[in-house]
C-alpha positions in Angstrom: 9.3 25.0 -66.3 9.2 28.7 -67.0 5.7 28.3 -68.2 4.4 26.2 -65.3 6.2 28.5 -62.8 4.6 31.6 -64.4 1.1 29.9 -64.2 1.6 29.4 -60.5 2.9 33.0 -60.0 6.4 31.7 -59.0 9.9 32.0 -60.3 11.6 28.9 -61.7 13.7 28.8 -58.6 10.7 28.9 -56.3 8.9 26.3 -58.4 11.9 23.9 -58.3 12.2 24.5 -54.5 8.5 23.6 -54.1 9.0 20.4 -56.1 12.1 19.5 -54.1 10.3 20.1 -50.8 7.5 17.7 -51.9 9.6 15.0 -53.3 12.6 15.1 -51.0 16.2 14.7 -51.9 16.9 13.5 -55.4 20.3 11.9 -56.0 21.8 12.8 -59.3 24.7 11.2 -61.0 27.4 13.8 -61.8 28.1 12.0 -65.1 24.5 12.5 -66.2 24.7 16.2 -65.4 28.0 16.5 -67.3 26.4 14.8 -70.3 23.4 17.2 -70.2 25.8 20.1 -70.0 27.7 18.8 -73.1 24.4 18.4 -75.0 23.2 21.8 -74.0 26.5 23.3 -75.1 25.9 21.8 -78.6 22.5 23.3 -78.8 23.8 26.7 -77.8 26.6 26.3 -80.5 23.9 25.8 -83.2 23.7 22.1 -83.6 20.5 21.0 -85.3 17.7 20.1 -82.9 14.5 18.2 -83.6 11.1 19.7 -82.9 9.0 17.9 -80.2 6.2 17.2 -82.7 8.6 15.2 -84.9 9.7 13.1 -82.0 6.1 12.5 -80.9 5.1 11.4 -84.4 8.1 9.0 -84.4 7.2 7.6 -81.0 3.7 7.0 -82.1 5.0 4.6 -84.8 6.6 2.3 -82.2 5.2 -1.2 -82.3 3.6 -0.5 -85.7 4.5 -1.5 -89.2 5.4 2.1 -90.0 8.2 2.2 -87.4 11.7 3.0 -88.7 14.8 3.6 -86.5 15.3 7.3 -85.9 18.4 7.5 -88.1 16.3 6.3 -91.0 13.9 9.2 -90.8 
Protein backbone atom coordinates (compact mmCIF):
# COMPACT_ATOMS: atom_id res chain seq x y z
CA UNK A 1 0.00 0.00 0.00
CA UNK A 2 2.82 2.36 0.81
CA UNK A 3 4.30 1.85 -2.63
CA UNK A 4 1.00 2.34 -4.48
CA UNK A 5 0.09 5.39 -2.40
CA UNK A 6 3.50 6.92 -3.13
CA UNK A 7 3.05 6.25 -6.87
CA UNK A 8 -0.19 8.22 -6.69
CA UNK A 9 1.34 11.01 -4.60
CA UNK A 10 -0.84 10.16 -1.61
CA UNK A 11 -0.37 9.08 1.98
CA UNK A 12 -1.49 5.58 2.88
CA UNK A 13 -4.39 7.12 4.78
CA UNK A 14 -5.48 9.13 1.72
CA UNK A 15 -5.11 6.06 -0.48
CA UNK A 16 -7.29 3.95 1.82
CA UNK A 17 -9.87 6.73 2.07
CA UNK A 18 -10.02 6.90 -1.73
CA UNK A 19 -10.55 3.16 -1.98
CA UNK A 20 -13.23 3.28 0.70
CA UNK A 21 -15.06 6.11 -1.06
CA UNK A 22 -15.10 4.10 -4.29
CA UNK A 23 -16.12 0.75 -2.80
CA UNK A 24 -18.39 1.86 0.00
CA UNK A 25 -18.61 0.45 3.50
CA UNK A 26 -16.82 -2.83 4.04
CA UNK A 27 -17.97 -4.95 6.93
CA UNK A 28 -15.15 -6.59 8.83
CA UNK A 29 -15.44 -9.38 11.35
CA UNK A 30 -13.75 -8.26 14.61
CA UNK A 31 -12.49 -11.82 15.05
CA UNK A 32 -10.64 -11.61 11.75
CA UNK A 33 -9.02 -8.34 12.78
CA UNK A 34 -7.99 -9.88 16.11
CA UNK A 35 -6.43 -12.83 14.26
CA UNK A 36 -4.50 -10.49 11.97
CA UNK A 37 -3.28 -8.56 15.02
CA UNK A 38 -2.11 -11.83 16.63
CA UNK A 39 -0.27 -12.85 13.46
CA UNK A 40 1.37 -9.43 13.08
CA UNK A 41 2.50 -9.53 16.72
CA UNK A 42 4.26 -12.83 15.97
CA UNK A 43 6.02 -11.27 12.98
CA UNK A 44 7.14 -8.32 15.06
CA UNK A 45 8.37 -10.73 17.75
CA UNK A 46 10.65 -12.39 15.21
CA UNK A 47 8.69 -15.47 14.16
CA UNK A 48 10.02 -16.86 10.88
CA UNK A 49 8.15 -15.65 7.81
CA UNK A 50 8.09 -16.96 4.26
CA UNK A 51 9.14 -14.88 1.26
CA UNK A 52 6.40 -14.19 -1.27
CA UNK A 53 8.43 -15.84 -4.02
CA UNK A 54 8.45 -19.13 -2.10
CA UNK A 55 4.69 -19.01 -1.70
CA UNK A 56 4.19 -18.20 -5.39
CA UNK A 57 6.38 -21.15 -6.42
CA UNK A 58 4.37 -23.43 -4.15
CA UNK A 59 1.03 -22.14 -5.46
CA UNK A 60 2.19 -22.81 -9.02
CA UNK A 61 2.50 -26.51 -8.14
CA UNK A 62 -1.19 -26.82 -7.26
CA UNK A 63 -2.96 -29.38 -9.45
CA UNK A 64 0.37 -30.70 -10.73
CA UNK A 65 2.27 -33.89 -9.91
CA UNK A 66 4.90 -31.76 -8.12
CA UNK A 67 2.42 -30.51 -5.51
CA UNK A 68 3.22 -31.22 -1.86
CA UNK A 69 1.35 -29.86 1.16
CA UNK A 70 3.03 -26.74 2.53
CA UNK A 71 4.25 -28.45 5.69
CA UNK A 72 6.17 -30.97 3.56
CA UNK A 73 8.21 -28.25 1.85
